[in-house]
N, C-alpha and C positions, 0 to 999 in steps of 0.2 A: 806272827805277832807284829802289829803295826809299829814302825819306827818313825815317830812323829818329829818332824823338823818344825820348830816354831821360831819365827823371826819378827822382831819389831818392824813395823812398816817403814820406818826411816831407814833401816838397814836393807830392807827389800828394795828400796828405791835409791840406794846409794850408788855412787859412781866408783867403780874400781876395776882393776884388771888382775884377775887371778887365773892361773891355768887350771885345767880340769882337775888335776890331782889335788891342788891346793883347795879348790872349792869342795871337793869330796871330803878332804880331811877335816875342814871346818864343820861340814854338815854332820860327819860322824861324831865329832866332839860335842856338838849340840845335842845329838841323840843320846850320847853317853851321859851327858849331864842330866837329862830328863829321866833316863832309865835307871840310873844309879841313885837318883834322889839327891845328888850333891848340889845340883844347880850350878849356875855360872857366877863366879865372882872374880875379882882382880887379884886374888891372893893364892888360890888353890889350883893346882894343875888338874887337867882332865886327861885321862889316858885313852889313847886309841891304839888298839892292837892291829898289827898287820893282818892277822887272821880275819879280823872283822872287815877290813878293806877287801881282802881276797874274796870272802864269801859274799859281800854285798855287791861287788862290781864285777865278779867273775874274771879276774885277771890272774896271770901266772904268778906263782909264789915269788920267784926271783925278781920278776918285773915289779911286783908290789913293794918288795923291800927297797929296791933302788929308787923307785918313784917316791916313796915316803921320805927317804933320806934327802933327796933333791928338794922335795917340797918344804922340808924343815929349813933348809938353807935359804930358800927364796922367801918363804912366808914371813920370816922375821923382819924383812925389809919392806914388806908390802904396806901400802897406805890405801885409805879410801876417803871419800868426801861425802858429806850429807848435809841436810839442812834441818835446822830446828827453829821454832818460834820462841823468842825470849819473853820475859815477863812484861816487856813494853809492847809486845805484839809485832816486833820486828824480826825479819828472817836473819838467822846467823848461819853463815857458811862455814862448816867445820871440816877440818882434816884430822884424821887419826890413823893410828896403826891398828892392825888386827890383833896382834899378840904382843905381850911384854916379855915373854920367855918361851923358848922352844927347846925340847930335849929329845934326842933319839937314843934309845937304849938298845945297842946291838944285840946283847945277850938275850934280851927278852922280846926283840922285834916289836917294840912299842914306841909310840910318840907321846910325849907329854907336852900339853899346851897350857899356858896361862893367858887368857884373853886380856886385852887392854881394858883400862877403866871404862872407855867409851862403849865397847862391845858388851862388857859385863853389865853396865848401867842399862843399856837398851834391853838386855835379856831379863833384867830384874823388874822391868815395868811392863811386862807383856800383857798385863790385865787390861791395858788401855787400848792400844791399837796394834794388832798383830795379825799375821797370816801364818797358817800352818798347812803342811802337806806331808804325805808319807814318803819317806826316803826312797822306797822302792820305785816311785814314779820316775825318778831321774836316773835310776841305776843303769838304764839302757842307753843313755845319752852320751855320745863320745865327743861332742863338740862343747867347748866351754861356753860358747855363745848360746847354745841350746839350753844349758842349765840356767843361765841368767835370764833368757827370754821366758822360760817356763815360770821362774819366780816372779818376774814382772807381770806376767799375764794372770797367774793364779791369784794374785792379790785382788783382781777385779772379776773373779769367776762368778760371784753372785750377781753382778750387773750384766754379764754377758758380753761386755766389750770394754776395752781400755779407752782412756782419753786419747786424743791425738798428741803424739810426741813430736816435738821439734827434732829434726834429724840429728843435730849435734848432741842434744840432750839424750836421745835414744842411743847414739853411739857411745856416749860416756857411760850410760847405765849398763850396757852389755859388755863393757870392757875394752872398747876401741878408743883408748885415751890418746893414742898417737894419731894426729890428724892426717898423717900421710899414709897410714895403713888402710888398705882398701878404700882409697880416696875416691876412685871412680865409682859412680852409682851402680853401673852394671856389674862390676866386680864385687862390690859390697853385697848386692842382692844375691848373686850366685854363691859366693863363698861364705857368707855370714847369715844373712836373713833367711833365704830360701832353704839353705841347709838346715838351719835351726828349726824352722817350721816343719820341714819334712820329718826330722827326727822326733820332734814332739808329737806330731800326728801319728807316727808309727809306734811309739814306745810309751806314751803316757795316757792319762785318763782324760785329756782334753783334745779338742780339734781346733786348729787355728786357721785363719785366713787373714790377710792384711790388705789394706787399701793405701795407695800412695796419694798424698794430698799436695 
């Protein structure tokens, strides 16, 4: 059965730094919201079972439990930034948190998330501008940069190519918010960009190549 991830395009193009487990946790919550019919709002929690994480991403049970606990601790403090056009036609630069509440239930091996108002609002307006993909497509990606690059590219799948990204903008979008991290272009290409492209080409439904401008 298809596990459809649907994101508002503003969220797809947002700048943020989430580790691999945190990205997977959010994606599982989005899938849970759709499959359960509950939808996403800023009041009701979405439950992600450790068993779902284990089955979807093929990780060891004990590894999954600890990873989800750690993700709960970190996700509560995470922020992201995005842009919106206001009623005057001006661009607003917005910063928000991903979640307003996180719970881990040891006895049930479950995580409960309540998305922030900004995330819930984006997910409630998906009829306007959105991108969707099957969660299975990113299940084999072990690089957090590969997951983000896949999302950035899949939004342009129908056109066959993305626009040209300015380097700093591209770094921000895939989660390199620390300007000193992989600062050297050679290191950036080897450890981030080329690794992500390789994983996407091997494990997903698209094939990538890139040009340096």
